[in-house]
N, CA, C, O and the ligand as a Tripos MOL2 file, in Angstrom:
@<TRIPOS>MOLECULE
protein
  297   295    75     0     0
PROTEIN
NO_CHARGES

@<TRIPOS>ATOM
      1 N          18.5380   82.4640  128.7130 N.3       1 MET1
      2 CA         19.3500   81.9070  129.7860 C.3       1 MET1
      3 C          19.6960   80.4570  129.5200 C.2       1 MET1
      4 O          18.9890   79.7590  128.7940 O.2       1 MET1
      5 N          20.7900   80.0120  130.1130 N.am      2 GLY2
      6 CA         21.1740   78.6260  129.9670 C.3       2 GLY2
      7 C          21.6900   78.2500  128.5940 C.2       2 GLY2
      8 O          21.7150   77.0770  128.2220 O.2       2 GLY2
      9 N          22.1020   79.2630  127.8450 N.am      3 CYS3
     10 CA         22.5910   78.9530  126.5070 C.3       3 CYS3
     11 C          24.1130   78.8430  126.5270 C.2       3 CYS3
     12 O          24.7940   79.6940  127.1000 O.2       3 CYS3
     13 N          24.6410   77.7950  125.9030 N.am      4 SER4
     14 CA         26.0660   77.5050  126.0320 C.3       4 SER4
     15 C          26.9460   78.4890  125.2630 C.2       4 SER4
     16 O          28.1320   78.6180  125.5680 O.2       4 SER4
     17 N          26.3860   79.1850  124.2720 N.am      5 ASN5
     18 CA         27.2530   80.0920  123.5220 C.3       5 ASN5
     19 C          27.4120   81.4460  124.2160 C.2       5 ASN5
     20 O          28.1370   82.3200  123.7410 O.2       5 ASN5
     21 N          26.7190   81.6020  125.3540 N.am      6 ASN6
     22 CA         26.9490   82.7850  126.1830 C.3       6 ASN6
     23 C          26.5330   84.0980  125.5490 C.2       6 ASN6
     24 O          26.8890   85.1640  126.0500 O.2       6 ASN6
     25 N          25.7920   84.0400  124.4690 N.am      7 LYS7
     26 CA         25.3390   85.2780  123.8360 C.3       7 LYS7
     27 C          24.1420   85.8330  124.5960 C.2       7 LYS7
     28 O          23.4050   85.1080  125.2640 O.2       7 LYS7
     29 N          23.9770   87.1340  124.4680 N.am      8 LYS8
     30 CA         22.7940   87.7440  125.0480 C.3       8 LYS8
     31 C          21.5740   87.2390  124.2860 C.2       8 LYS8
     32 O          21.5950   87.1340  123.0600 O.2       8 LYS8
     33 N          20.5210   86.9280  125.0190 N.am      9 SER9
     34 CA         19.3350   86.4210  124.3480 C.3       9 SER9
     35 C          18.1470   87.3460  124.5840 C.2       9 SER9
     36 O          18.0820   88.0770  125.5720 O.2       9 SER9
     37 N          17.2160   87.2880  123.6460 N.am     10 TYR10
     38 CA         16.0220   88.1270  123.7060 C.3      10 TYR10
     39 C          14.7960   87.2420  123.6200 C.2      10 TYR10
     40 O          14.6890   86.3810  122.7470 O.2      10 TYR10
     41 N          13.8940   87.4620  124.5210 N.am     11 TYR11
     42 CA         12.7090   86.6160  124.6060 C.3      11 TYR11
     43 C          11.7220   86.9420  123.4850 C.2      11 TYR11
     44 O          11.0870   86.0510  122.9220 O.2      11 TYR11
     45 N          11.6070   88.2190  123.1750 N.am     12 LEU12
     46 CA         10.6460   88.6500  122.1570 C.3      12 LEU12
     47 C          11.3530   89.0630  120.8770 C.2      12 LEU12
     48 O          12.4650   89.5900  120.9070 O.2      12 LEU12
     49 N          10.6890   88.8160  119.7490 N.am     13 GLU13
     50 CA         11.2690   89.2280  118.4720 C.3      13 GLU13
     51 C          11.4410   90.7420  118.4220 C.2      13 GLU13
     52 O          12.4160   91.2450  117.8630 O.2      13 GLU13
     53 N          10.4910   91.4640  119.0070 N.am     14 SER14
     54 CA         10.5910   92.9260  118.9950 C.3      14 SER14
     55 C          11.8330   93.3990  119.7550 C.2      14 SER14
     56 O          12.4450   94.4030  119.3920 O.2      14 SER14
     57 N          12.1970   92.6700  120.8090 N.am     15 GLU15
     58 CA         13.4190   93.0090  121.5540 C.3      15 GLU15
     59 C          14.6570   92.7480  120.7010 C.2      15 GLU15
     60 O          15.6080   93.5300  120.7130 O.2      15 GLU15
     61 N          14.6340   91.6510  119.9670 N.am     16 ALA16
     62 CA         15.7560   91.3170  119.0980 C.3      16 ALA16
     63 C          15.9040   92.3650  117.9910 C.2      16 ALA16
     64 O          17.0190   92.7400  117.6270 O.2      16 ALA16
     65 N          14.7710   92.8330  117.4630 N.am     17 GLN17
     66 CA         14.8000   93.8610  116.4170 C.3      17 GLN17
     67 C          15.4110   95.1520  116.9450 C.2      17 GLN17
     68 O          16.2460   95.7760  116.2900 O.2      17 GLN17
     69 N          14.9820   95.5390  118.1370 N.am     18 GLU18
     70 CA         15.5020   96.7600  118.7480 C.3      18 GLU18
     71 C          17.0090   96.6350  119.0140 C.2      18 GLU18
     72 O          17.7720   97.5710  118.7750 O.2      18 GLU18
     73 N          17.4170   95.4800  119.5040 N.am     19 ALA19
     74 CA         18.8330   95.2470  119.7860 C.3      19 ALA19
     75 C          19.6560   95.2770  118.4970 C.2      19 ALA19
     76 O          20.7830   95.7730  118.4780 O.2      19 ALA19
     77 N          19.0840   94.7490  117.4400 N.am     20 LEU20
     78 CA         19.7590   94.7520  116.1360 C.3      20 LEU20
     79 C          19.9820   96.1890  115.6610 C.2      20 LEU20
     80 O          21.0660   96.5320  115.1880 O.2      20 LEU20
     81 N          18.9610   97.0140  115.7890 N.am     21 ILE21
     82 CA         19.0720   98.4150  115.3890 C.3      21 ILE21
     83 C          20.1080   99.1300  116.2520 C.2      21 ILE21
     84 O          20.9350   99.8850  115.7420 O.2      21 ILE21
     85 N          20.0580   98.8890  117.5480 N.am     22 ARG22
     86 CA         21.0180   99.5430  118.4580 C.3      22 ARG22
     87 C          22.4490   99.1190  118.1500 C.2      22 ARG22
     88 O          23.3780   99.9230  118.2220 O.2      22 ARG22
     89 N          22.6100   97.8640  117.8100 N.am     23 SER23
     90 CA         23.9330   97.3720  117.4370 C.3      23 SER23
     91 C          24.4700   98.1630  116.2470 C.2      23 SER23
     92 O          25.6530   98.4990  116.1930 O.2      23 SER23
     93 N          23.5840   98.4550  115.2950 N.am     24 ASN24
     94 CA         24.0030   99.1800  114.0960 C.3      24 ASN24
     95 C          24.2350  100.6540  114.3540 C.2      24 ASN24
     96 O          24.9360  101.3140  113.5860 O.2      24 ASN24
     97 N          23.6680  101.1750  115.4060 N.am     25 ILE25
     98 CA         23.9440  102.5580  115.7860 C.3      25 ILE25
     99 C          25.3130  102.6300  116.4470 C.2      25 ILE25
    100 O          26.0700  103.5750  116.2210 O.2      25 ILE25
    101 N          25.6250  101.6460  117.2530 N.am     26 ARG26
    102 CA         26.8110  101.6960  118.1010 C.3      26 ARG26
    103 C          28.0860  101.1830  117.4540 C.2      26 ARG26
    104 O          29.1670  101.7100  117.7170 O.2      26 ARG26
    105 N          27.9780  100.1730  116.6210 N.am     27 PHE27
    106 CA         29.1840   99.4880  116.1620 C.3      27 PHE27
    107 C          29.3490   99.5740  114.6500 C.2      27 PHE27
    108 O          28.3780   99.5420  113.8950 O.2      27 PHE27
    109 N          30.6030   99.6840  114.2340 N.am     28 VAL28
    110 CA         30.8840   99.6520  112.8030 C.3      28 VAL28
    111 C          30.6840   98.2340  112.2760 C.2      28 VAL28
    112 O          30.0430   98.0160  111.2480 O.2      28 VAL28
    113 N          31.2500   97.2770  113.0090 N.am     29 LYS29
    114 CA         31.0010   95.8710  112.6570 C.3      29 LYS29
    115 C          29.8140   95.3870  113.4780 C.2      29 LYS29
    116 O          29.9730   94.7300  114.5060 O.2      29 LYS29
    117 N          28.6440   95.7200  113.0100 N.am     30 ALA30
    118 CA         27.4390   95.4690  113.7860 C.3      30 ALA30
    119 C          26.8210   94.1240  113.4230 C.2      30 ALA30
    120 O          27.1850   93.4900  112.4330 O.2      30 ALA30
    121 N          25.8890   93.7210  114.2470 N.am     31 ALA31
    122 CA         25.0900   92.5340  113.9180 C.3      31 ALA31
    123 C          24.2680   92.8340  112.6690 C.2      31 ALA31
    124 O          23.8590   93.9730  112.4440 O.2      31 ALA31
    125 N          24.0310   91.8140  111.8680 N.am     32 VAL32
    126 CA         23.2450   92.0140  110.6480 C.3      32 VAL32
    127 C          21.8650   91.3580  110.7300 C.2      32 VAL32
    128 O          20.9770   91.6550  109.9310 O.2      32 VAL32
    129 N          21.7040   90.4800  111.6880 N.am     33 ASN33
    130 CA         20.4350   89.7520  111.7500 C.3      33 ASN33
    131 C          20.2620   89.1260  113.1350 C.2      33 ASN33
    132 O          21.1620   89.1730  113.9740 O.2      33 ASN33
    133 N          19.0920   88.5440  113.3490 N.am     34 TYR34
    134 CA         18.8700   87.7760  114.5630 C.3      34 TYR34
    135 C          18.2670   86.4290  114.1780 C.2      34 TYR34
    136 O          17.7350   86.2730  113.0780 O.2      34 TYR34
    137 N          18.3480   85.4840  115.0630 N.am     35 TYR35
    138 CA         17.8440   84.1430  114.7690 C.3      35 TYR35
    139 C          17.3220   83.5100  116.0440 C.2      35 TYR35
    140 O          17.6790   83.9190  117.1490 O.2      35 TYR35
    141 N          16.4760   82.5110  115.8790 N.am     36 VAL36
    142 CA         15.9850   81.7620  117.0270 C.3      36 VAL36
    143 C          16.9810   80.6450  117.3090 C.2      36 VAL36
    144 O          17.3010   79.8360  116.4380 O.2      36 VAL36
    145 N          17.4580   80.6220  118.5350 N.am     37 CYS37
    146 CA         18.4560   79.6370  118.9430 C.3      37 CYS37
    147 C          17.8020   78.2760  119.1470 C.2      37 CYS37
    148 O          16.7260   78.1780  119.7380 O.2      37 CYS37
    149 N          18.4460   77.2420  118.6610 N.am     38 ASN38
    150 CA         17.8570   75.9140  118.8530 C.3      38 ASN38
    151 C          18.2100   75.3160  120.2160 C.2      38 ASN38
    152 O          17.7540   74.2260  120.5600 O.2      38 ASN38
    153 N          19.0260   76.0380  120.9850 N.am     39 GLN39
    154 CA         19.3370   75.5640  122.3420 C.3      39 GLN39
    155 C          18.4160   76.1820  123.3890 C.2      39 GLN39
    156 O          17.8700   75.4820  124.2420 O.2      39 GLN39
    157 N          18.2500   77.5040  123.3120 N.am     40 CYS40
    158 CA         17.4690   78.1610  124.3600 C.3      40 CYS40
    159 C          16.1230   78.6670  123.8460 C.2      40 CYS40
    160 O          15.3030   79.1470  124.6290 O.2      40 CYS40
    161 N          15.8890   78.5640  122.5370 N.am     41 SER41
    162 CA         14.6260   78.9870  121.9260 C.3      41 SER41
    163 C          14.3530   80.4740  122.0640 C.2      41 SER41
    164 O          13.2200   80.9240  121.8920 O.2      41 SER41
    165 N          15.4050   81.2420  122.3790 N.am     42 GLU42
    166 CA         15.2650   82.6900  122.3830 C.3      42 GLU42
    167 C          16.0490   83.2550  121.2070 C.2      42 GLU42
    168 O          16.7160   82.5240  120.4750 O.2      42 GLU42
    169 N          15.9540   84.5760  121.0430 N.am     43 TYR43
    170 CA         16.6330   85.2130  119.9170 C.3      43 TYR43
    171 C          18.0400   85.6450  120.2960 C.2      43 TYR43
    172 O          18.2780   86.1250  121.4040 O.2      43 TYR43
    173 N          18.9750   85.4700  119.3570 N.am     44 HIS44
    174 CA         20.3230   86.0110  119.4930 C.3      44 HIS44
    175 C          20.6190   86.8580  118.2650 C.2      44 HIS44
    176 O          20.0370   86.6500  117.2000 O.2      44 HIS44
    177 N          21.5310   87.8180  118.4200 N.am     45 LEU45
    178 CA         22.0070   88.5720  117.2640 C.3      45 LEU45
    179 C          23.1620   87.8220  116.6180 C.2      45 LEU45
    180 O          23.8690   87.0590  117.2770 O.2      45 LEU45
    181 N          23.3440   88.0460  115.3250 N.am     46 THR46
    182 CA         24.4800   87.4680  114.6200 C.3      46 THR46
    183 C          25.0690   88.4830  113.6560 C.2      46 THR46
    184 O          24.3540   89.3260  113.1160 O.2      46 THR46
    185 N          26.3780   88.3970  113.4430 N.am     47 SER47
    186 CA         27.0200   89.2860  112.4790 C.3      47 SER47
    187 C          27.3040   88.5430  111.1770 C.2      47 SER47
    188 O          27.9530   89.0790  110.2790 O.2      47 SER47
    189 N          26.8210   87.3220  111.0830 N.am     48 LYS48
    190 CA         27.0430   86.5270  109.8700 C.3      48 LYS48
    191 C          25.7320   86.3150  109.1180 C.2      48 LYS48
    192 O          24.6450   86.4360  109.6820 O.2      48 LYS48
    193 N          25.8630   85.9980  107.8390 N.am     49 GLY49
    194 CA         24.6830   85.6460  107.0530 C.3      49 GLY49
    195 C          24.0280   86.8600  106.4200 C.2      49 GLY49
    196 O          24.6370   87.9200  106.2750 O.2      49 GLY49
    197 N          22.7790   86.6760  106.0520 N.am     50 GLU50
    198 CA         22.0530   87.7090  105.3240 C.3      50 GLU50
    199 C          21.6440   88.8570  106.2400 C.2      50 GLU50
    200 O          21.3940   88.6750  107.4320 O.2      50 GLU50
    201 N          21.5870   90.0340  105.6460 N.am     51 THR51
    202 CA         21.1350   91.1990  106.3860 C.3      51 THR51
    203 C          19.6250   91.1780  106.5240 C.2      51 THR51
    204 O          18.9020   90.9590  105.5530 O.2      51 THR51
    205 N          19.1650   91.4060  107.7230 N.am     52 ASN52
    206 CA         17.7300   91.4590  107.9580 C.3      52 ASN52
    207 C          17.1130   92.6200  107.1720 C.2      52 ASN52
    208 O          17.6400   93.7320  107.2120 O.2      52 ASN52
    209 N          16.0120   92.3820  106.4630 N.am     53 PRO53
    210 CA         15.3730   93.4260  105.6410 C.3      53 PRO53
    211 C          15.0300   94.6870  106.4360 C.2      53 PRO53
    212 O          14.9350   95.7820  105.8820 O.2      53 PRO53
    213 N          14.8490   94.5100  107.7310 N.am     54 LEU54
    214 CA         14.5500   95.6530  108.5960 C.3      54 LEU54
    215 C          15.6010   96.7460  108.4550 C.2      54 LEU54
    216 O          15.2800   97.9340  108.4500 O.2      54 LEU54
    217 N          16.8680   96.3270  108.3390 N.am     55 LEU55
    218 CA         17.9670   97.2960  108.2850 C.3      55 LEU55
    219 C          18.0040   98.0520  106.9600 C.2      55 LEU55
    220 O          18.6990   99.0620  106.8400 O.2      55 LEU55
    221 N          17.2640   97.5700  105.9730 N.am     56 ASN56
    222 CA         17.2100   98.2630  104.6930 C.3      56 ASN56
    223 C          15.9780   99.1510  104.5530 C.2      56 ASN56
    224 O          15.7930   99.8140  103.5320 O.2      56 ASN56
    225 N          15.1450   99.1590  105.5800 N.am     57 GLU57
    226 CA         13.9860  100.0430  105.5420 C.3      57 GLU57
    227 C          14.4260  101.4790  105.7520 C.2      57 GLU57
    228 O          15.2590  101.7740  106.6080 O.2      57 GLU57
    229 N          13.8510  102.3630  104.9560 N.am     58 LEU58
    230 CA         14.2850  103.7570  104.9620 C.3      58 LEU58
    231 C          14.1570  104.4010  106.3430 C.2      58 LEU58
    232 O          15.0650  105.0940  106.8010 O.2      58 LEU58
    233 N          13.0240  104.1640  106.9960 N.am     59 THR59
    234 CA         12.8130  104.8010  108.2990 C.3      59 THR59
    235 C          13.8420  104.3080  109.3170 C.2      59 THR59
    236 O          14.3010  105.0680  110.1700 O.2      59 THR59
    237 N          14.1960  103.0290  109.2170 N.am     60 ILE60
    238 CA         15.1880  102.4690  110.1360 C.3      60 ILE60
    239 C          16.5630  103.0410  109.8250 C.2      60 ILE60
    240 O          17.3100  103.3990  110.7360 O.2      60 ILE60
    241 N          16.9010  103.1290  108.5320 N.am     61 LYS61
    242 CA         18.1900  103.7000  108.1240 C.3      61 LYS61
    243 C          18.3240  105.1380  108.6050 C.2      61 LYS61
    244 O          19.3770  105.5530  109.0890 O.2      61 LYS61
    245 N          17.2380  105.8860  108.4630 N.am     62 GLU62
    246 CA         17.2570  107.2840  108.8990 C.3      62 GLU62
    247 C          17.4860  107.3720  110.3960 C.2      62 GLU62
    248 O          18.2360  108.2220  110.8760 O.2      62 GLU62
    249 N          16.8290  106.4840  111.1260 N.am     63 ARG63
    250 CA         16.9920  106.4870  112.5810 C.3      63 ARG63
    251 C          18.4360  106.1600  112.9720 C.2      63 ARG63
    252 O          19.0100  106.7990  113.8540 O.2      63 ARG63
    253 N          19.0150  105.1600  112.3070 N.am     64 ILE64
    254 CA         20.3950  104.7730  112.6000 C.3      64 ILE64
    255 C          21.3430  105.9350  112.3100 C.2      64 ILE64
    256 O          22.2160  106.2490  113.1200 O.2      64 ILE64
    257 N          21.1660  106.5710  111.1480 N.am     65 ASN65
    258 CA         22.0410  107.6960  110.7900 C.3      65 ASN65
    259 C          21.9040  108.8550  111.7700 C.2      65 ASN65
    260 O          22.8930  109.4670  112.1740 O.2      65 ASN65
    261 N          20.6660  109.1430  112.1430 N.am     66 LYS66
    262 CA         20.4060  110.2580  113.0480 C.3      66 LYS66
    263 C          21.0480  110.0060  114.4120 C.2      66 LYS66
    264 O          21.6980  110.8890  114.9720 O.2      66 LYS66
    265 N          20.8650  108.8050  114.9380 N.am     67 GLU67
    266 CA         21.4030  108.5030  116.2680 C.3      67 GLU67
    267 C          22.9210  108.3870  116.2490 C.2      67 GLU67
    268 O          23.5770  108.6750  117.2500 O.2      67 GLU67
    269 N          23.4850  107.9670  115.1160 N.am     68 ARG68
    270 CA         24.9490  107.9520  114.9790 C.3      68 ARG68
    271 C          25.5090  109.3590  115.0440 C.2      68 ARG68
    272 O          26.5260  109.6050  115.6920 O.2      68 ARG68
    273 N          24.8350  110.2860  114.3640 N.am     69 GLN69
    274 CA         25.2910  111.6770  114.3730 C.3      69 GLN69
    275 C          25.2140  112.2670  115.7770 C.2      69 GLN69
    276 O          26.1040  113.0040  116.2030 O.2      69 GLN69
    277 N          24.1370  111.9310  116.4920 N.am     70 LEU70
    278 CA         23.9910  112.4090  117.8640 C.3      70 LEU70
    279 C          25.1260  111.8790  118.7380 C.2      70 LEU70
    280 O          25.6670  112.6010  119.5760 O.2      70 LEU70
    281 N          25.4770  110.6160  118.5330 N.am     71 GLN71
    282 CA         26.5650  110.0080  119.3200 C.3      71 GLN71
    283 C          27.8870  110.6900  119.0280 C.2      71 GLN71
    284 O          28.7160  110.8630  119.9220 O.2      71 GLN71
    285 N          28.0850  111.0780  117.7720 N.am     72 ALA72
    286 CA         29.3540  111.6970  117.3690 C.3      72 ALA72
    287 C          29.5510  113.0360  118.0700 C.2      72 ALA72
    288 O          30.6820  113.4960  118.2260 O.2      72 ALA72
    289 N          28.4790  113.6500  118.4850 N.am     73 LEU73
    290 CA         28.5570  114.9490  119.1350 C.3      73 LEU73
    291 C          28.9620  114.8450  120.5980 C.2      73 LEU73
    292 O          29.4550  115.8070  121.1890 O.2      73 LEU73
    293 N          28.7500  113.6820  121.1670 N.am     74 VAL74
    294 CA         29.0130  113.5220  122.6170 C.3      74 VAL74
    295 C          30.5120  113.5220  122.8960 C.2      74 VAL74
    296 O          30.9260  113.3990  124.0490 O.2      74 VAL74
    297 ZN         20.6680   80.3440  122.7450 Zn       75 ZN75
@<TRIPOS>BOND
     1     1     2 1
     2     2     3 1
     3     3     4 2
     4     3     5 am
     5     5     6 1
     6     6     7 1
     7     7     8 2
     8     7     9 am
     9     9    10 1
    10    10    11 1
    11    11    12 2
    12    11    13 am
    13    13    14 1
    14    14    15 1
    15    15    16 2
    16    15    17 am
    17    17    18 1
    18    18    19 1
    19    19    20 2
    20    19    21 am
    21    21    22 1
    22    22    23 1
    23    23    24 2
    24    23    25 am
    25    25    26 1
    26    26    27 1
    27    27    28 2
    28    27    29 am
    29    29    30 1
    30    30    31 1
    31    31    32 2
    32    31    33 am
    33    33    34 1
    34    34    35 1
    35    35    36 2
    36    35    37 am
    37    37    38 1
    38    38    39 1
    39    39    40 2
    40    39    41 am
    41    41    42 1
    42    42    43 1
    43    43    44 2
    44    43    45 am
    45    45    46 1
    46    46    47 1
    47    47    48 2
    48    47    49 am
    49    49    50 1
    50    50    51 1
    51    51    52 2
    52    51    53 am
    53    53    54 1
    54    54    55 1
    55    55    56 2
    56    55    57 am
    57    57    58 1
    58    58    59 1
    59    59    60 2
    60    59    61 am
    61    61    62 1
    62    62    63 1
    63    63    64 2
    64    63    65 am
    65    65    66 1
    66    66    67 1
    67    67    68 2
    68    67    69 am
    69    69    70 1
    70    70    71 1
    71    71    72 2
    72    71    73 am
    73    73    74 1
    74    74    75 1
    75    75    76 2
    76    75    77 am
    77    77    78 1
    78    78    79 1
    79    79    80 2
    80    79    81 am
    81    81    82 1
    82    82    83 1
    83    83    84 2
    84    83    85 am
    85    85    86 1
    86    86    87 1
    87    87    88 2
    88    87    89 am
    89    89    90 1
    90    90    91 1
    91    91    92 2
    92    91    93 am
    93    93    94 1
    94    94    95 1
    95    95    96 2
    96    95    97 am
    97    97    98 1
    98    98    99 1
    99    99   100 2
   100    99   101 am
   101   101   102 1
   102   102   103 1
   103   103   104 2
   104   103   105 am
   105   105   106 1
   106   106   107 1
   107   107   108 2
   108   107   109 am
   109   109   110 1
   110   110   111 1
   111   111   112 2
   112   111   113 am
   113   113   114 1
   114   114   115 1
   115   115   116 2
   116   115   117 am
   117   117   118 1
   118   118   119 1
   119   119   120 2
   120   119   121 am
   121   121   122 1
   122   122   123 1
   123   123   124 2
   124   123   125 am
   125   125   126 1
   126   126   127 1
   127   127   128 2
   128   127   129 am
   129   129   130 1
   130   130   131 1
   131   131   132 2
   132   131   133 am
   133   133   134 1
   134   134   135 1
   135   135   136 2
   136   135   137 am
   137   137   138 1
   138   138   139 1
   139   139   140 2
   140   139   141 am
   141   141   142 1
   142   142   143 1
   143   143   144 2
   144   143   145 am
   145   145   146 1
   146   146   147 1
   147   147   148 2
   148   147   149 am
   149   149   150 1
   150   150   151 1
   151   151   152 2
   152   151   153 am
   153   153   154 1
   154   154   155 1
   155   155   156 2
   156   155   157 am
   157   157   158 1
   158   158   159 1
   159   159   160 2
   160   159   161 am
   161   161   162 1
   162   162   163 1
   163   163   164 2
   164   163   165 am
   165   165   166 1
   166   166   167 1
   167   167   168 2
   168   167   169 am
   169   169   170 1
   170   170   171 1
   171   171   172 2
   172   171   173 am
   173   173   174 1
   174   174   175 1
   175   175   176 2
   176   175   177 am
   177   177   178 1
   178   178   179 1
   179   179   180 2
   180   179   181 am
   181   181   182 1
   182   182   183 1
   183   183   184 2
   184   183   185 am
   185   185   186 1
   186   186   187 1
   187   187   188 2
   188   187   189 am
   189   189   190 1
   190   190   191 1
   191   191   192 2
   192   191   193 am
   193   193   194 1
   194   194   195 1
   195   195   196 2
   196   195   197 am
   197   197   198 1
   198   198   199 1
   199   199   200 2
   200   199   201 am
   201   201   202 1
   202   202   203 1
   203   203   204 2
   204   203   205 am
   205   205   206 1
   206   206   207 1
   207   207   208 2
   208   207   209 am
   209   209   210 1
   210   210   211 1
   211   211   212 2
   212   211   213 am
   213   213   214 1
   214   214   215 1
   215   215   216 2
   216   215   217 am
   217   217   218 1
   218   218   219 1
   219   219   220 2
   220   219   221 am
   221   221   222 1
   222   222   223 1
   223   223   224 2
   224   223   225 am
   225   225   226 1
   226   226   227 1
   227   227   228 2
   228   227   229 am
   229   229   230 1
   230   230   231 1
   231   231   232 2
   232   231   233 am
   233   233   234 1
   234   234   235 1
   235   235   236 2
   236   235   237 am
   237   237   238 1
   238   238   239 1
   239   239   240 2
   240   239   241 am
   241   241   242 1
   242   242   243 1
   243   243   244 2
   244   243   245 am
   245   245   246 1
   246   246   247 1
   247   247   248 2
   248   247   249 am
   249   249   250 1
   250   250   251 1
   251   251   252 2
   252   251   253 am
   253   253   254 1
   254   254   255 1
   255   255   256 2
   256   255   257 am
   257   257   258 1
   258   258   259 1
   259   259   260 2
   260   259   261 am
   261   261   262 1
   262   262   263 1
   263   263   264 2
   264   263   265 am
   265   265   266 1
   266   266   267 1
   267   267   268 2
   268   267   269 am
   269   269   270 1
   270   270   271 1
   271   271   272 2
   272   271   273 am
   273   273   274 1
   274   274   275 1
   275   275   276 2
   276   275   277 am
   277   277   278 1
   278   278   279 1
   279   279   280 2
   280   279   281 am
   281   281   282 1
   282   282   283 1
   283   283   284 2
   284   283   285 am
   285   285   286 1
   286   286   287 1
   287   287   288 2
   288   287   289 am
   289   289   290 1
   290   290   291 1
   291   291   292 2
   292   291   293 am
   293   293   294 1
   294   294   295 1
   295   295   296 2
@<TRIPOS>SUBSTRUCTURE
     1 MET1         2 RESIDUE 1 A MET
     2 GLY2         6 RESIDUE 1 A GLY
     3 CYS3        10 RESIDUE 1 A CYS
     4 SER4        14 RESIDUE 1 A SER
     5 ASN5        18 RESIDUE 1 A ASN
     6 ASN6        22 RESIDUE 1 A ASN
     7 LYS7        26 RESIDUE 1 A LYS
     8 LYS8        30 RESIDUE 1 A LYS
     9 SER9        34 RESIDUE 1 A SER
    10 TYR10       38 RESIDUE 1 A TYR
    11 TYR11       42 RESIDUE 1 A TYR
    12 LEU12       46 RESIDUE 1 A LEU
    13 GLU13       50 RESIDUE 1 A GLU
    14 SER14       54 RESIDUE 1 A SER
    15 GLU15       58 RESIDUE 1 A GLU
    16 ALA16       62 RESIDUE 1 A ALA
    17 GLN17       66 RESIDUE 1 A GLN
    18 GLU18       70 RESIDUE 1 A GLU
    19 ALA19       74 RESIDUE 1 A ALA
    20 LEU20       78 RESIDUE 1 A LEU
    21 ILE21       82 RESIDUE 1 A ILE
    22 ARG22       86 RESIDUE 1 A ARG
    23 SER23       90 RESIDUE 1 A SER
    24 ASN24       94 RESIDUE 1 A ASN
    25 ILE25       98 RESIDUE 1 A ILE
    26 ARG26      102 RESIDUE 1 A ARG
    27 PHE27      106 RESIDUE 1 A PHE
    28 VAL28      110 RESIDUE 1 A VAL
    29 LYS29      114 RESIDUE 1 A LYS
    30 ALA30      118 RESIDUE 1 A ALA
    31 ALA31      122 RESIDUE 1 A ALA
    32 VAL32      126 RESIDUE 1 A VAL
    33 ASN33      130 RESIDUE 1 A ASN
    34 TYR34      134 RESIDUE 1 A TYR
    35 TYR35      138 RESIDUE 1 A TYR
    36 VAL36      142 RESIDUE 1 A VAL
    37 CYS37      146 RESIDUE 1 A CYS
    38 ASN38      150 RESIDUE 1 A ASN
    39 GLN39      154 RESIDUE 1 A GLN
    40 CYS40      158 RESIDUE 1 A CYS
    41 SER41      162 RESIDUE 1 A SER
    42 GLU42      166 RESIDUE 1 A GLU
    43 TYR43      170 RESIDUE 1 A TYR
    44 HIS44      174 RESIDUE 1 A HIS
    45 LEU45      178 RESIDUE 1 A LEU
    46 THR46      182 RESIDUE 1 A THR
    47 SER47      186 RESIDUE 1 A SER
    48 LYS48      190 RESIDUE 1 A LYS
    49 GLY49      194 RESIDUE 1 A GLY
    50 GLU50      198 RESIDUE 1 A GLU
    51 THR51      202 RESIDUE 1 A THR
    52 ASN52      206 RESIDUE 1 A ASN
    53 PRO53      210 RESIDUE 1 A PRO
    54 LEU54      214 RESIDUE 1 A LEU
    55 LEU55      218 RESIDUE 1 A LEU
    56 ASN56      222 RESIDUE 1 A ASN
    57 GLU57      226 RESIDUE 1 A GLU
    58 LEU58      230 RESIDUE 1 A LEU
    59 THR59      234 RESIDUE 1 A THR
    60 ILE60      238 RESIDUE 1 A ILE
    61 LYS61      242 RESIDUE 1 A LYS
    62 GLU62      246 RESIDUE 1 A GLU
    63 ARG63      250 RESIDUE 1 A ARG
    64 ILE64      254 RESIDUE 1 A ILE
    65 ASN65      258 RESIDUE 1 A ASN
    66 LYS66      262 RESIDUE 1 A LYS
    67 GLU67      266 RESIDUE 1 A GLU
    68 ARG68      270 RESIDUE 1 A ARG
    69 GLN69      274 RESIDUE 1 A GLN
    70 LEU70      278 RESIDUE 1 A LEU
    71 GLN71      282 RESIDUE 1 A GLN
    72 ALA72      286 RESIDUE 1 A ALA
    73 LEU73      290 RESIDUE 1 A LEU
    74 VAL74      294 RESIDUE 1 A VAL
    75 ZN75       297 GROUP 0 **** ****
C-alpha cells in the first residue's frame, strides 16, 4: 500500500512467487520476476529483467502447462 507506481504488492515472498506463477498461467506476456520495492518494501511483479529461476523449475513448468491446458478447455 501507499506505493506510487500503483502496482499490486505482496507482503510475503511466497505470495509474490504464487502471483508470478499465476501470471505465467494467465498471460502470454507474463511477469518474469518479482522484486522488493524500495518505496513500500513489499514485493511487486515485473516483466523486465532476468527470469526468476523458479519459472525454470520442472515442477513449476509442468504446473503452468497443465493449468494453461485446463484454461483452454473453458
Ligand atoms: Zn512499491
